[in-house]
C-alpha positions, 0 to 999 in steps of 0.5 A: 206890133212887129207884125203890124209894122212888118205888114205895112212895110211889106205892103209898100214893098209890094205896091212899089214892086208892082208899079215898077213891074208894070211901069219899069224905068227906062234902063238900070243904072245907078241913077234909076236905082237912086230914084227908086230908093227915093220913091221907096223910102218916101212911100214907106215913110208916108204910109207909116205917118198915115198909120200914126195919124190913124192910131192917134185918133183912138178908133175903137175897132182897132183897140179891140183888135190889138188888145188895148189902147196901151198896145196901140200907143206902143205901135204909134211910138215905134211907127213914129221912130221908123217913119222918121228913119225912113224919112231921113233916109229919103232925104239923105239919098236925095242930097247925096247926089254930089257924092254919086257924081264923084264916081259916076257920070251924070244921068241923061236928062229926059222930059218929064211927063206933064202934070198939073201939080208940077207948078208946086214942085219947088214948094213941096221940095222945100217944105219936105226938107223942113218937115224932115228936121222937124219930125226928127226933132219931135221924135228926139223930144219924145224919147227925151224923158226929162222934157216936161210932159205938158210941153211935149203934148203941145209939141206933139200936136205938130205931128198933125200938121207935119202929116198934112205938110207930108201929104202936099209933099207926097201928092205933088211929087208922086210920079204922074204914072204912079196914079194908075198903079198900086203905088199911087193907090197906096199914096191916095189911101194914105192921103185920105185916111191920114188927112181926115185923122189929122183934121180930127187931131187939130180940131180937138175931136179925138175921143170927143164921143167918149168924154164925160163931164165930172165932178170930184166927190172925194179926195182921200189920201192913202199914203204920203204919195198915193190918193184916192180920187172919186168922181161923179161922171155925167151921161151913160158910163160903163166900164169893165174891171181893169180898164182905164180912163183919161182924167183932165183936171187941168186943161193946160196939162191935158189928159193922163191915164189912170186905171179905174180902181173899182168895179162898175157899180151903175151909179157913174161913180169912178174911182182912181188911185193916183200915185205921185210918179211925176210933176203932174201927179205930185200936183194933183196930190194937193190941188184936187178939191171936192166939187172941182169939175174934171173931164173923164174920157173913156173907158179904154183898155183890154186888161180884162178879167178871164173867168175860169178856163181851166188854167191856173192864173197868177196875178202880179201887182207891183206898187200902184199896179194893184189898182186893176186887180182891186177892180177884178176882186170887186167885180167877183164879190157878187159871184165868188164861185165864178172866180178863177183859181188864182194866186195874187202877189202884191209886191211893195217895198215895205208896209208903209208903201202898201196901202192896199194890203188890207183892202186886198185881204178883205176882198180875197176873204170874200173871193176865196178862190183867190189866194193872196201873197203880200211881199215886201222887198225890204225883207224878202228878195224880189219875186222871180219866175221861179216863185210864180212856177213854184207849184207848176207840175211838168206836163200840166197846163201853163198858168196864165200870168197877169201883170201890172207894174214897172216895165223892168219888173215885167221884163225880168219875170218874162225872161225867167218864164221864157227860160223855163219854157212858158210861151209868154207871148200867149200867156203873159198879159201886161198893160204898158202905161207909156204915153211917150 
């Protein structure tokens, strides 16, 4: 994620620098520096907004390159935060002119290069100012976890409109000389890519090719707050063990991601295990009915089972994070000899909070190369990095660690493993389910 953001910012800097080099401003004053800062921050914010729109349409080729849709959404989120910060800086530098006039003489007016879009300059400036404030509000609501998801989802759709507004603002106010320079080419590319993606978002076409009509076949409570949902989807459906899909049971609420908790059996049956973690998932516990029509979009994700590569593997499943590992084990039942040497830790608060314990025990009995350890935090201390590396011998290859569960738990394990010398960036694999 950091590399991608850094690459986009570097591209903007190089495009701006190349333009300044080939078409330098007349003289170096505080006013020319101010003008160039306005242009640079605007260019960077606009390029990041185009990246946001591209990620929003969920292109498969980017998903495979980034290692999963969860990583794409994390980049989408931080691109939005950074774009908002740059857009705010762009605006504040612009309105900060009175402060500079207190210390410096005003710039000498020079005639502008003629441009046919100049007739729209006033409108472009006005709507650009409003767009900055609305963008800030959208980001604040995104970061405010208590704001209801179904309302945030509708507010978030404004982002596509904001991009089109930013495109109008940017194209009109881009200096005429830029269009023949690298910065202008970047503006043109961002405008084309972002506008196409914004139209796809506004017309509801994101993910349309991967949507399947489905029917609820069964709804089985596994505990007080976990249910097992099985759907039959229409059309061609294939998923890899460990992938997830978006489930829509209520159009007003929209799609929510859930891991497919079972291997693909070729029949179009898709099973989800859903834990009541928020208002929507709590309502699902009582509102889902057999025969109900749903929409399943996917599959997505790259939390893929790795066959034996010579390294030991450690699987850590916390709470409902056990679902991808159940799918892995089901996929391995037909070829247990091809399973990697793995240790599976199933972590829960107590036996009542571990409805999958018996399922895991039965599956591991069929895949003997996977050793199961069930840990209850009510009677045992939380799992630590020291526990994961208890059998690691100095000089031996580091194990691959696959984790699915709460983010704080993952962060604690990664920190502990890093302190012990493990290259966690390469060997710690995690799926991050955060839609906002």
